[in-house]
C-alpha positions as CSV (number, residue, x, y, z in Angstrom):
1,M,64.4,82.8,105.0
2,P,68.0,81.5,106.9
3,V,69.8,85.1,106.4
4,L,67.1,87.0,107.6
5,S,66.7,84.9,110.9
6,D,70.4,85.5,111.4
7,L,70.1,88.9,111.1
8,A,67.8,88.9,113.8
9,K,70.3,86.4,116.0
10,G,73.4,89.2,114.9
11,H,75.0,86.0,113.6
12,C,74.7,86.4,109.4
13,A,77.6,85.3,108.0
14,T,75.7,85.3,103.8
15,P,74.4,88.7,104.2
16,F,74.6,89.5,100.7
17,D,72.4,86.6,99.3
18,E,69.2,88.7,100.3
19,L,70.3,92.2,101.1
20,G,70.9,94.3,98.4
21,L,69.8,94.3,94.9
22,H,68.3,90.4,93.3
23,S,65.8,89.1,90.6
24,H,62.7,89.0,92.7
25,P,61.8,85.3,93.8
26,S,58.6,84.8,91.3
27,G,60.8,86.0,88.4
28,K,58.6,89.2,87.7
29,G,61.4,92.3,88.2
30,L,64.0,93.0,90.9
31,V,63.4,93.2,95.1
32,I,65.4,95.7,97.0
33,R,66.3,94.5,101.2
34,T,68.1,96.3,103.7
35,W,68.6,95.9,107.3
36,R,67.6,98.7,108.7
37,P,66.4,97.1,112.2
38,D,66.6,101.3,113.6
39,A,64.7,102.5,111.1
40,A,60.5,103.6,111.4
41,K,60.6,104.1,107.3
42,V,63.1,103.5,104.3
43,E,62.3,104.9,100.9
44,V,64.4,104.1,97.7
45,F,65.8,106.6,95.0
46,D,66.9,106.2,91.9
47,H,69.9,107.3,91.8
48,R,69.9,108.9,87.9
49,S,66.6,110.5,88.0
50,G,65.9,111.0,91.7
51,K,62.9,110.0,91.3
52,L,61.1,108.0,94.2
53,L,60.6,104.5,93.4
54,G,58.5,103.5,96.3
55,A,58.3,103.2,100.7
56,M,59.8,99.7,101.3
57,I,58.0,97.3,103.6
58,R,59.1,96.6,106.7
59,N,59.1,92.6,108.8
60,E,58.5,91.9,111.9
61,A,62.7,91.6,112.0
62,G,64.0,94.9,110.8
63,V,64.0,93.8,107.1
64,F,63.1,96.2,104.3
65,E,61.7,95.5,101.2
66,L,60.4,97.0,98.1
67,H,58.8,94.9,94.6
68,L,59.9,96.4,91.2
69,P,58.0,94.3,89.1
70,R,58.7,96.3,86.1
71,R,62.3,96.6,86.6
72,K,64.7,94.0,85.1
73,N,68.7,95.3,84.5
74,P,70.6,96.3,87.9
75,F,70.6,99.9,88.5
76,L,72.2,102.1,90.8
77,Y,69.6,103.1,93.5
78,Q,69.9,104.8,97.3
79,L,68.1,104.6,100.4
80,N,66.7,107.7,102.1
81,V,66.3,106.2,106.2
82,H,64.1,108.0,108.4
83,W,63.5,107.4,112.1
84,E,61.3,108.3,115.1
85,N,62.6,111.7,115.9
86,G,62.0,112.9,112.1
87,H,65.5,112.6,111.1
88,S,66.5,110.9,107.6
89,F,69.2,110.6,106.2
90,L,70.3,109.3,102.4
91,L,72.7,107.0,101.4
92,Y,74.1,104.3,99.2
93,D,73.4,100.3,99.7
94,P,76.5,98.7,101.1
95,Y,74.6,95.8,99.9
96,F,74.5,97.0,96.7
97,F,78.2,96.0,95.6
98,G,78.1,92.3,96.6
99,E,79.5,91.1,93.1
100,Y,81.9,93.7,93.8
101,I,83.0,92.6,97.0
102,L,83.0,88.8,96.5
103,A,85.0,89.0,94.3
104,Q,87.9,90.0,96.2
105,S,91.0,87.5,96.1
106,D,93.6,90.0,96.6
107,I,95.6,88.9,99.5
108,E,99.4,89.4,99.9
109,S,100.9,87.3,102.2
110,E,103.9,90.2,102.6
111,S,101.5,93.2,102.2
112,L,98.3,92.9,104.2
113,Y,98.8,95.9,104.9
114,R,98.1,97.1,101.7
115,H,94.8,95.3,101.7
116,L,93.3,94.6,105.3
117,G,91.8,97.0,107.5
118,A,90.1,100.1,106.1
119,Q,91.1,101.2,102.5
120,V,89.6,104.0,101.7
121,I,88.5,103.2,97.9
122,S,86.5,105.0,95.0
123,H,84.5,102.1,93.2
124,K,83.7,102.5,89.7
125,V,79.8,101.4,89.5
126,N,80.2,102.5,85.3
127,S,82.4,104.5,83.1
128,K,80.5,108.1,84.2
129,L,80.4,107.1,88.1
130,N,82.6,106.3,90.8
131,I,81.2,105.9,94.3
132,Q,83.7,106.9,96.9
133,G,84.1,105.0,100.9
134,V,85.4,102.5,102.4
135,L,86.7,98.6,101.9
136,F,87.0,97.1,105.4
137,K,88.8,93.3,105.7
138,V,89.1,92.0,108.7
139,Y,90.4,88.1,108.8
140,A,88.4,86.4,111.3
141,P,88.4,82.6,110.4
142,Y,86.8,81.2,113.4
143,A,84.1,83.7,113.8
144,R,80.4,82.7,113.3
145,S,79.5,86.6,112.5
146,V,81.9,89.8,112.2
147,N,79.8,93.3,112.0
148,I,81.1,96.7,111.4
149,V,80.5,99.6,114.1
150,G,81.5,103.2,114.6
151,S,80.7,106.9,114.2
152,F,78.9,106.2,111.1
153,N,75.8,103.8,112.7
154,G,75.8,105.1,116.4
155,W,77.7,102.2,116.9
156,D,75.1,99.8,116.1
157,D,76.4,96.4,116.4
158,R,73.1,94.9,114.0
159,L,73.2,97.6,110.8
160,H,76.5,96.4,109.3
161,P,76.8,92.5,108.8
162,M,80.3,92.0,107.0
163,A,80.3,88.9,104.5
164,S,82.5,85.9,105.1
165,A,84.8,83.9,102.9
166,D,86.6,80.7,102.4
167,D,89.8,82.9,103.1
168,G,89.0,83.6,106.5
169,I,88.7,87.4,105.7
170,W,85.1,89.3,106.1
171,R,84.6,92.0,103.7
172,L,82.1,95.2,103.3
173,F,82.4,98.4,101.4
174,I,80.5,101.3,102.9
175,P,79.7,103.9,100.5
176,S,80.5,107.6,101.6
177,L,82.9,107.0,104.6
178,Q,85.2,109.4,105.2
179,P,88.9,109.5,106.5
180,G,88.1,111.0,110.5
181,D,85.3,108.1,110.5
182,Q,85.7,105.3,113.7
183,Y,84.7,102.3,113.9
184,K,85.4,98.4,115.7
185,Y,84.4,95.2,114.8
186,A,81.4,93.6,116.7
187,I,82.6,90.0,116.5
188,C,80.9,86.4,117.8
189,D,82.7,83.5,118.0
190,F,82.0,80.1,116.4
191,H,79.3,79.5,119.6
192,G,77.3,82.2,118.8
193,N,78.7,84.5,122.0
194,Q,79.5,88.0,121.2
195,L,83.0,88.6,122.2
196,P,83.8,92.4,123.3
197,L,83.9,95.6,120.9
198,K,88.1,94.7,118.6
199,T,90.1,97.5,117.1
200,D,91.2,96.7,113.9
201,P,94.6,94.6,114.0
202,F,96.0,96.7,110.7
203,A,94.3,100.0,111.7
204,R,96.5,102.7,111.0
205,H,95.4,105.4,113.6
206,I,93.8,104.6,117.2
207,E,92.0,107.1,119.5
208,Q,93.7,107.5,122.6
209,W,91.8,106.0,126.2
210,P,88.5,105.1,126.9
211,G,88.1,105.2,123.2
212,L,90.1,103.0,121.6
213,A,88.3,103.1,118.0
214,S,90.1,102.2,114.8
215,V,90.2,105.6,113.0
216,V,89.6,105.5,108.9
217,Q,93.2,107.0,107.4
218,G,93.4,108.6,104.0
219,I,95.5,107.5,100.9
220,E,99.0,107.9,101.5
221,S,100.0,111.1,100.4
222,Y,102.5,112.2,102.5
223,S,105.1,114.3,99.9
224,W,108.6,112.9,101.2
225,K,111.3,115.0,100.9
226,D,114.5,112.6,101.9
227,Q,115.6,111.6,98.6
228,V,118.7,112.6,99.0
229,W,118.9,110.7,102.2
230,M,117.1,107.4,100.9
231,S,120.1,107.4,97.8
232,K,122.5,107.7,99.9
233,R,121.3,104.4,102.2
234,K,121.2,102.7,99.2
235,E,125.1,103.3,98.7
236,K,126.6,103.3,101.9
237,D,127.3,100.1,104.3
238,D,126.4,101.6,108.2
239,K,128.4,98.4,109.1
240,E,131.4,100.5,108.6
241,Q,130.0,103.6,109.3
242,P,130.0,106.0,112.5
243,F,127.1,104.6,114.1
244,S,126.3,106.6,117.6
245,I,122.3,105.8,118.8
246,Y,120.7,108.3,121.1
247,E,117.4,106.0,122.5
248,V,114.3,108.5,123.2
249,H,111.1,108.1,124.5
250,A,108.8,110.3,122.4
251,G,106.8,110.6,125.8
252,S,109.0,111.6,128.3
253,W,112.3,113.2,126.6
254,K,110.4,117.2,127.0
255,R,107.1,117.9,127.7
256,K,105.0,120.9,127.2
257,E,104.5,123.2,130.5
258,N,101.2,122.0,130.8
259,H,102.9,118.9,130.9
260,D,101.2,117.6,127.6
261,F,103.2,115.7,125.4
262,L,104.8,116.5,122.2
263,S,103.8,116.1,119.4
264,F,105.6,114.4,116.9
265,R,106.0,117.3,114.7
266,E,106.9,119.4,117.9
267,L,109.8,116.8,119.1
268,A,111.3,117.3,114.9
269,D,111.5,121.1,115.7
270,E,113.3,120.4,119.3
271,L,114.5,116.7,119.7
272,I,116.3,116.7,115.9
273,P,118.1,119.7,116.2
274,Y,119.4,118.5,119.8
275,V,120.4,115.1,118.5
276,A,122.4,116.5,115.3
277,D,124.2,119.1,117.7
278,M,124.9,116.6,119.9
279,G,126.7,114.3,117.4
280,F,124.4,111.2,117.1
281,T,123.9,109.3,113.8
282,H,120.8,107.3,114.7
283,I,117.4,108.0,117.0
284,E,116.1,105.1,118.2
285,L,112.7,105.4,119.1
286,L,111.0,103.1,122.1
287,P,107.7,101.6,120.3
288,V,105.6,104.2,118.9
289,S,102.8,101.0,118.1
290,E,99.7,102.3,120.0
291,H,99.6,101.3,123.1
292,P,97.0,101.9,125.7
293,L,98.9,101.8,128.6
294,F,101.7,104.3,128.5
295,D,103.7,102.7,131.8
296,S,104.3,100.1,129.2
297,W,107.2,102.4,127.8
298,G,105.4,100.7,124.2
299,Y,106.3,97.6,125.1
300,Q,102.5,95.8,125.2
301,P,101.8,97.4,121.7
302,V,97.8,96.4,120.5
303,G,97.9,98.4,117.6
304,L,101.0,97.4,115.2
305,F,100.2,99.3,112.5
306,A,99.0,102.4,114.2
307,P,101.9,104.9,115.7
308,S,100.3,106.5,119.0
309,S,97.9,109.0,118.3
310,R,99.1,110.7,121.5
311,Y,101.8,112.6,119.5
312,G,99.8,113.2,116.3
313,S,98.8,111.5,113.0
314,P,100.3,109.0,110.6
315,D,101.9,112.1,108.6
316,D,102.8,113.3,111.6
317,F,105.6,110.6,112.4
318,R,106.1,110.8,108.5
319,Y,107.2,114.0,109.0
320,F,109.2,113.5,112.0
321,V,111.4,110.6,110.2
322,D,111.6,113.1,107.2
323,Q,113.2,115.4,109.1
324,C,115.5,113.5,110.4
325,H,116.9,112.4,107.2
326,Q,117.0,115.9,105.9
327,K,119.4,116.6,108.6
328,G,121.4,113.3,108.0
329,I,120.1,111.2,111.0
330,G,118.6,107.2,111.0
331,V,115.7,106.3,112.5
332,I,115.6,103.3,114.1
333,L,112.1,102.1,115.8
334,D,111.8,99.4,118.3
335,W,109.9,96.5,116.9
336,V,107.9,94.0,119.1
337,P,106.3,90.8,118.0
338,A,107.5,88.4,120.6
339,H,104.2,89.1,122.4
340,F,100.9,91.4,123.5
341,P,99.2,92.2,126.1
342,I,95.6,90.7,126.9
343,D,93.5,93.5,126.5
344,E,90.1,92.9,125.5
345,H,89.7,94.9,122.3
346,G,93.0,94.0,121.1
347,L,94.3,90.2,119.2
348,A,93.9,88.3,122.5
349,R,91.0,85.3,121.9
350,F,90.4,88.0,118.9
351,D,87.5,86.2,116.7
352,G,87.2,83.7,120.2
353,S,90.1,81.5,119.1
354,S,93.5,81.6,119.8
355,L,94.1,83.3,116.4
356,Y,97.3,85.0,117.3
357,E,98.6,83.7,120.3
358,H,99.4,79.9,120.8
359,P,96.5,77.6,122.7
360,D,99.0,76.0,124.7
361,P,99.8,78.3,128.0
362,R,103.2,76.7,128.6
363,R,103.8,78.8,124.9
364,G,101.4,81.1,124.6
365,W,101.4,82.6,127.7
366,H,104.4,84.7,129.3
367,P,105.1,84.7,133.1
368,D,106.6,88.2,133.1
369,W,104.7,90.4,131.6
370,Q,101.2,88.9,131.6
371,T,101.0,88.7,128.2
372,C,100.0,86.4,124.9
373,I,103.0,84.9,123.2
374,Y,102.2,84.6,119.3
375,D,101.9,81.2,117.8
376,F,105.5,81.6,115.5
377,G,104.4,78.2,113.8
378,K,101.0,79.4,112.4
379,P,101.5,81.1,109.2
380,W,99.2,83.9,109.3
381,V,101.4,85.1,112.3
382,Q,104.2,85.1,110.3
383,D,102.2,87.1,107.9
384,F,100.9,89.7,110.1
385,L,104.3,90.2,111.8
386,I,106.3,90.4,108.8
387,S,104.2,92.5,106.8
388,N,103.9,94.6,110.2
389,A,107.5,95.2,110.1
390,L,107.7,95.5,106.3
391,Y,104.9,98.4,107.1
392,W,107.4,100.7,109.1
393,L,109.8,100.7,106.5
394,D,107.7,101.1,103.3
395,E,105.6,103.5,104.4
396,F,107.6,105.5,106.8
397,H,111.4,105.2,105.5
398,I,112.4,103.9,108.5
399,D,116.3,103.0,108.7
400,G,116.2,99.8,110.8
401,L,113.9,97.8,113.5
402,R,115.3,96.7,116.6
403,V,113.8,93.6,118.0
404,D,112.9,93.2,121.4
405,A,112.9,90.4,123.6
406,V,114.7,87.6,120.9
407,A,115.4,85.4,123.2
408,S,111.9,85.1,124.9
409,M,111.3,84.2,121.7
410,L,114.1,82.0,121.2
411,Y,113.7,79.3,124.3
412,L,110.7,77.7,125.4
413,D,111.6,77.3,128.7
414,Y,112.4,81.1,129.3
415,S,111.5,82.3,132.4
416,R,109.9,78.9,133.5
417,D,110.6,76.3,136.2
418,H,110.4,73.0,135.2
419,G,107.2,71.8,134.2
420,E,105.6,74.8,133.1
421,W,107.6,74.1,129.4
422,E,107.1,71.2,126.7
423,A,109.9,70.6,124.4
424,N,110.2,70.9,121.6
425,I,109.8,67.9,119.2
426,H,113.9,66.9,119.7
427,G,113.4,67.2,123.6
428,G,115.2,70.4,123.4
429,N,114.7,74.0,124.7
430,E,115.0,76.2,121.4
431,N,111.6,77.1,119.8
432,L,112.2,76.1,116.1
433,E,108.6,78.3,115.2
434,A,110.3,81.4,116.8
435,V,113.7,80.2,114.8
436,T,112.4,79.8,111.3
437,F,110.1,82.6,112.0
438,L,113.4,85.1,113.1
439,K,114.8,83.6,109.7
440,R,112.1,84.7,106.8
441,F,111.8,88.3,109.3
442,N,115.2,89.0,108.1
443,E,115.3,87.4,104.7
444,K,112.1,89.1,103.8
445,V,113.6,92.5,105.1
446,H,116.8,92.4,103.6
447,S,115.3,91.1,100.7
448,K,112.6,94.0,100.1
449,F,115.3,96.9,101.9
450,P,119.0,95.6,101.8
451,D,120.0,99.1,103.2
452,V,117.4,98.5,106.1
453,L,119.3,97.1,109.7
454,T,117.9,94.9,111.8
455,I,119.0,94.3,115.4
456,A,118.4,92.1,117.9
457,E,117.8,92.7,121.9
458,E,119.1,88.9,122.9
459,S,120.9,88.5,125.9
460,T,122.2,84.7,126.0
461,S,124.6,83.4,123.8
462,W,122.6,81.8,121.0
463,P,124.8,81.5,118.0
464,G,125.5,83.8,114.8
465,V,122.6,86.1,115.6
466,S,124.5,88.5,113.0
467,K,125.3,86.0,111.3
468,A,123.4,85.2,107.3
469,V,120.5,83.4,107.6
470,S,122.8,81.3,104.6
471,E,125.5,80.5,107.0
472,G,123.2,79.1,109.3
473,G,122.3,82.6,111.5
474,L,119.5,84.5,112.5
475,G,119.9,87.0,109.7
476,F,120.3,90.0,112.3
477,D,122.6,92.5,111.1
478,F,123.6,93.3,115.1
479,K,123.6,92.2,118.5
480,W,122.8,93.9,121.8
481,N,125.8,93.1,123.7
482,M,124.5,92.3,127.1
483,G,127.4,90.9,128.1
484,W,129.6,93.7,127.8
485,M,126.9,96.3,129.2
486,N,126.5,94.1,132.9
487,D,129.9,93.0,132.9
488,T,131.4,96.7,132.9
489,L,128.8,98.6,135.0
490,E,129.5,95.9,137.8
491,Y,132.8,96.4,137.7
492,M,132.5,100.7,137.8
493,K,130.3,99.7,140.5
494,L,133.2,98.6,142.9
495,D,135.1,101.3,144.9
496,P,138.2,101.5,143.0
497,V,140.4,100.1,145.9
498,Y,138.5,96.6,144.8
499,R,138.9,97.0,140.9
500,Q,142.2,95.7,140.9
501,H,140.7,92.0,141.7
502,H,137.5,92.5,139.1
503,H,140.1,93.5,136.2
504,S,138.9,90.8,134.0
505,Q,135.1,92.7,133.8
506,M,136.6,95.4,131.8
507,T,138.2,92.7,129.5
508,F,136.4,90.1,129.5
509,S,134.3,91.0,126.2
510,T,137.1,91.4,123.8
511,V,137.6,87.7,123.9
512,Y,134.5,87.7,121.9
513,A,133.7,90.7,120.4
514,W,133.7,89.6,117.1
515,S,132.0,86.6,117.6
516,E,128.8,88.8,116.5
517,D,128.7,92.2,115.1
518,F,127.9,93.9,118.6
519,V,126.1,97.1,119.3
520,L,127.4,98.6,123.1
521,P,123.7,99.2,124.9
522,L,123.3,101.8,127.7
523,S,119.7,101.6,127.3
524,H,116.6,102.2,129.4
525,D,116.5,99.1,130.6
526,E,119.6,100.3,132.9
527,V,118.0,103.2,134.6
528,V,114.4,101.6,135.8
529,H,113.3,99.5,138.5
530,G,114.9,100.7,141.3
531,K,118.5,100.3,139.2
532,G,118.9,104.3,139.9
533,T,121.2,105.8,136.7
534,I,124.2,105.1,135.6
535,L,126.0,108.0,137.7
536,T,124.1,107.0,140.8
537,R,125.8,103.5,139.8
538,M,129.0,105.7,140.4
539,P,130.8,105.1,144.1
540,G,132.3,107.9,145.7
541,D,131.4,111.2,146.4
542,D,130.1,113.4,143.7
543,W,133.3,114.3,142.1
544,Q,134.5,110.7,141.9
545,K,131.0,109.8,140.6
546,F,131.1,111.6,137.8
547,A,134.7,111.4,136.8
548,N,133.5,107.8,136.4
549,L,131.1,108.1,134.0
550,R,133.3,110.3,132.4
551,A,135.6,107.7,131.9
552,Y,133.1,104.6,131.2
553,L,131.5,107.4,128.8
554,A,135.0,107.2,126.8
555,F,135.6,104.1,127.5
556,M,132.5,102.6,125.6
557,Y,133.1,104.8,122.7
558,A,136.8,103.4,122.5
559,H,135.5,100.0,122.5
560,P,134.5,97.9,119.5
561,G,131.2,97.7,119.0
562,K,128.5,100.1,118.0
563,K,127.5,102.6,120.5
564,L,123.8,103.8,121.7
565,L,122.7,105.5,124.5
566,F,119.5,106.5,126.6
567,M,118.6,109.8,127.1
568,G,119.4,111.7,130.2
569,A,123.0,109.8,130.4
570,E,124.1,112.6,128.4
571,L,123.2,114.8,131.8
572,G,124.5,112.7,134.2
573,T,121.5,112.8,135.9
574,H,120.8,111.5,139.5
575,K,117.0,110.6,138.9
576,E,115.7,107.3,137.8
577,W,114.0,107.7,134.6
578,N,110.0,108.1,135.2
579,Q,108.2,107.8,132.0
580,N,106.0,110.5,133.4
581,A,108.2,112.8,133.7
582,A,110.3,115.1,131.5
583,L,114.6,114.6,132.1
584,D,115.7,117.3,134.0
585,W,116.8,119.9,131.9
586,S,117.2,122.2,134.6
587,L,120.5,120.2,135.1
588,L,122.1,122.2,132.5
589,E,121.4,125.7,133.9
590,N,124.8,126.3,135.6
591,S,127.4,125.7,132.5
592,D,130.4,125.3,134.7
593,G,128.5,122.3,136.5
594,F,129.7,118.4,136.7
595,H,126.0,117.6,134.5
596,A,126.9,120.2,131.4
597,G,130.3,119.1,131.3
598,V,128.7,115.1,131.0
599,Q,127.1,116.9,128.0
600,R,129.7,118.1,126.3
601,L,132.3,115.3,127.1
602,V,129.0,113.3,125.0
603,K,129.3,115.7,122.4
604,A,132.3,115.9,121.9
605,L,132.9,112.0,121.9
606,N,130.1,111.8,119.6
607,H,131.8,114.0,117.2
608,L,135.6,112.0,117.7
609,H,133.9,109.0,116.8
610,S,132.5,110.4,113.7
611,G,135.6,112.2,112.9
612,E,138.6,109.1,113.5
613,P,137.9,106.2,111.4
614,A,140.1,104.1,113.6
615,L,137.5,104.6,116.3
616,Y,134.4,103.0,113.7
617,E,135.6,101.7,110.7
618,K,137.5,98.0,111.8
619,D,135.0,98.0,114.6
620,L,133.6,94.6,113.8
621,D,136.7,93.2,112.6
622,A,139.6,92.2,115.2
623,P,142.9,93.7,113.1
624,G,140.7,97.1,114.4
625,F,141.5,96.4,117.6
626,A,144.7,95.4,119.8
627,W,145.9,95.4,123.4
628,T,148.6,97.4,124.5
629,T,148.0,96.2,128.2
630,G,145.1,94.7,129.3
631,D,146.9,93.0,132.6
632,D,147.8,96.1,134.8
633,S,144.9,94.6,137.1
634,S,147.2,96.2,140.3
635,Q,146.7,99.9,138.9
636,S,143.7,99.6,137.4
637,V,145.2,100.4,133.9
638,L,143.4,99.7,130.4
639,A,145.5,100.2,127.5
640,F,144.8,99.4,123.9
641,R,144.4,100.6,120.3
642,R,142.1,101.2,117.5
643,Y,143.2,100.8,113.7
644,D,141.4,102.3,110.8
645,S,141.1,100.8,107.5
646,D,144.8,102.1,106.3
647,G,146.4,100.8,109.6
648,R,146.6,104.6,111.2
649,S,146.1,103.5,114.6
650,V,145.0,105.9,118.3
651,Q,145.9,104.8,121.5
652,V,143.1,104.5,124.1
653,I,144.2,104.6,128.2
654,C,141.8,104.5,131.1
655,N,143.0,105.1,134.7
656,L,140.3,103.6,136.8
657,T,141.6,104.6,140.0
658,P,141.5,108.4,141.5
659,V,145.4,108.6,141.4
660,V,147.3,110.4,139.4
661,R,150.1,108.0,137.7
662,H,153.3,110.2,136.8
663,D,155.5,108.4,134.4
664,Y,153.0,105.7,133.1
665,R,155.3,104.1,130.0
666,I,153.1,102.7,127.1
667,G,154.1,100.4,124.3
668,V,153.2,102.5,120.7
669,P,153.8,101.2,117.7
670,E,155.2,104.6,115.4
671,H,157.8,106.9,116.2
672,G,156.7,110.3,116.8
673,L,154.8,113.2,118.6
674,Y,151.8,112.6,119.8
675,A,148.7,114.7,120.9
676,E,145.8,114.3,123.2
677,L,142.6,113.6,120.8
678,L,140.3,113.6,124.1
679,N,140.9,113.6,128.1
680,T,138.0,113.6,130.2
681,D,139.6,114.9,132.9
682,D,139.9,117.9,131.1
683,E,138.2,121.1,133.2
684,C,135.9,122.0,130.2
685,F,134.1,118.5,131.3
686,G,134.3,119.2,134.9
687,G,137.7,116.8,135.4
688,S,140.8,118.6,137.3
689,G,142.5,119.5,134.7
690,V,145.6,117.0,135.0
691,K,147.6,116.5,131.3
692,T,149.0,113.6,130.2
693,G,152.5,115.8,129.3
694,E,153.5,118.8,127.2
695,Q,155.3,117.1,124.7
696,L,154.2,113.5,124.3
697,Q,157.3,112.5,122.0
698,S,158.1,108.5,121.3
699,E,161.3,107.4,122.8
700,E,163.0,104.2,121.4
701,I,162.7,102.5,124.6
702,P,160.8,99.4,124.1
703,V,157.3,98.6,125.8
704,H,154.7,96.2,125.6
705,H,156.3,94.9,122.1
706,Q,156.6,97.7,120.7
707,T,160.2,99.2,119.5
708,Y,158.7,102.9,121.0
709,S,156.9,104.2,124.1
710,L,155.8,107.3,125.3
711,S,156.1,108.9,129.4
712,L,152.9,110.1,130.7
713,T,150.6,111.5,133.2
714,L,147.5,109.2,133.7
715,P,145.0,111.7,135.0
716,P,142.6,110.2,137.6
717,L,139.8,107.9,137.4
718,A,139.8,109.1,133.4
719,T,140.4,107.8,129.9
720,V,142.5,109.4,127.2
721,V,142.5,109.9,123.6
722,L,145.9,109.6,121.6
723,A,146.9,110.2,117.7
724,L,150.2,110.6,116.4
725,S,150.4,114.2,115.4
C-alpha cells in the first residue's frame, strides 16, 4: 500500500486513505488500522459497550490492523496502546474522524486566526456524544508531509501525520488534547527533506527559549469590563481629542527585586496608575508579539499571534488592556509587518519554499536587520498580516496600531546600493505590492473597526501617508513626524550662542505641519545606540541641561501635532535606555532635585494639554496655529498662538538662551489681563523662579500685526504659556 510505505518513510500526505476505520478490501466487514511504530501492542475496544474487540496485528512498518468481519456500520472505538515498559494508554483514534476533517473548508481570508492554528473544539459524533479535542490546521502548500509533534506524543514525529488538501492546508483532529499541551510541526519539504521543527504561525501562546513550542489555548472566555470605554470610543473622534502617548517597553519599565519581569497583571497594577496620574491619554507598547531575542525589543517577532509568554498568558494581556480602558487609557501596539527573523523554527522557508518571504534576495532580504522581508504581492501573505492586525483589535480590544518601518516597505532601494535592488515594472523604486498591501490593511481595519487608529512610522516625504485611500493616500490616521524630531533635537544640541544661526530648525516644521496628520515622537529610537538620552543631548552644565530639556518638552506639547514620549524621558535620566534593566527610579528619591522637577513638569504638561482645548482641538488644522514672531533669531525667541474651535487662544513663548530678557514685547489679539498657565522655569520644576511679570495687562501698543501687546520678562531657557484670565 503506497500510504503505508509513505508512513514508514515519514512522507504521508493522505493518512486517512488507509488509517482509521474502513471497509475491508475483501468486502467482508470492517478494518481498523493505526500507525503506532512506538507501540508493542494495540487493542481495540468498543466505546459504547467497553468490550474488547481484539488485539491488532502489527506489520513490519509499524502499522497495526484489526479485521472485524461481522461489523458493517461505522462505530466509535478506542485504542489501548501498550509500550515495551508495560505502560498503556487508552485513546480515541484521530483517524476515525477522517470524514469530518477532510470536509473542512471554512477558511475566511480576513479572519484566519479563527480557523488556523490549534482550535479547541467539541466534535459531535452522534446525538449523545461529543468528543473534545484540538483541531490543527497549518498552511504549507509546498510541503510533502506535515506531522504534529508534542508533549502528547513524546515529540515523536512519526505518530500524527496530517492530511493535505487542495487549499494547501493540512488538518488533523486529535481527541482529548487539552489547553496547555505543547506542539510543533514536523515538515518535510517537496523533496522529502526534513525541516527543523516549526512553531505554529497562528499559535496563541509560545513557550520561552529554548523550547519555543506552541501551546494550545482554550476557547477565549475572558470577561471584559471595558464596555463604557468601548462605547465611548465609537462616539468620539480621536483626532480632535487630547492625545499624549507614553511609549513603554514592558520588560524594562520596572523589574522585580530579583530582576524578573513584571507580568502583564503586575504591570496593570503599577504602570496604569502611574500613567493615569501623569496624565497620559495612551500607552503605546513596543511589540508584545512573541520574540525569542529579547534584545530585539520585539521588532523581530516569531509568533505574531502570541502575546509574549515572558509576561504571562493571553488572558493576562487582556486583563492589562481591560484595566487600561477602565482607567480611561487607550492602548496602542507597535506592529511589525515589514520583516521577520530567520529563526529556524519560524516563518523562514516554512514549508521548504519562500512561503512568506520574497524569493529574490533583492526584495526578500533586509541588509540592515539581517531579516526576511514579506512578499507583499502574495495573497496569502496579505491575508496573514491583515488577519493578524484584526486579531489584536478583535480579541484584545486594542485601540491603535503603530506600524513599524513603513519606509522600508515602500522603497525597493531602502538601504541598498546601486545594483542591489530591482526596479518595479515602471522602472521606479516604489514597492508597488507593499503600497497595495498598506492600503488594503488600512481599508480593512477602518472598515471593521472605524474607531481604531493606525499610525505609520514613515521617515520620508512619501505623499499622502495619512490621507484616505479614496483620496489617493495610504490610509493611515497619523504619521510620525520624524523631520520635526530630527530638526528640533539638532537645534537643541547646540550651544545657545550658535542657535541664532539655526533658528529655522525650530520653525521649519510649520511649513509642512498640516500636510499630514502628525504625531511628534520622542521615541525609544532616540535613546539607544550611543545617542544618549534627550537630557544628555542638551548643552551646558546640569542646570542648563535640565532647563533646556524642560523648555523643549513644553515646546513639543505646544507645537501642533499629537505627542509621544518614551518612558524615562520624564525622569530626565542620564543613562541611555537598556532593555535589560529597569528605569532608574531612584532618581526621584530627592523630591527637590532636577529629576523630580522634570517629572512634575511632564505631569503638568499632560494635564494642561488635556485641559486646554486650544492645545489640541485644532491640532491638525492650519487655522489652529499662528506665529506671533518666528523670526527673532538674534535672541532665539519663538512666540506663537494656538486656537481652539471657538477662536480662543493661548500664547506660547520660548526663550532658548540662558539670558533673562526684560521688557520683551509680544503682540496679542485680545485686550485684558493675562495669566501664566505654565512656566518651565518655575521652582517646582527645578527652575530659577523667574516670572513673566506680576500683572500681565495688555496695552494698546501695536506689535506683531496685533492691536494689543504685552511687556514680559522672559525666563532663561524656558517656555511659558499664557492665556487671557
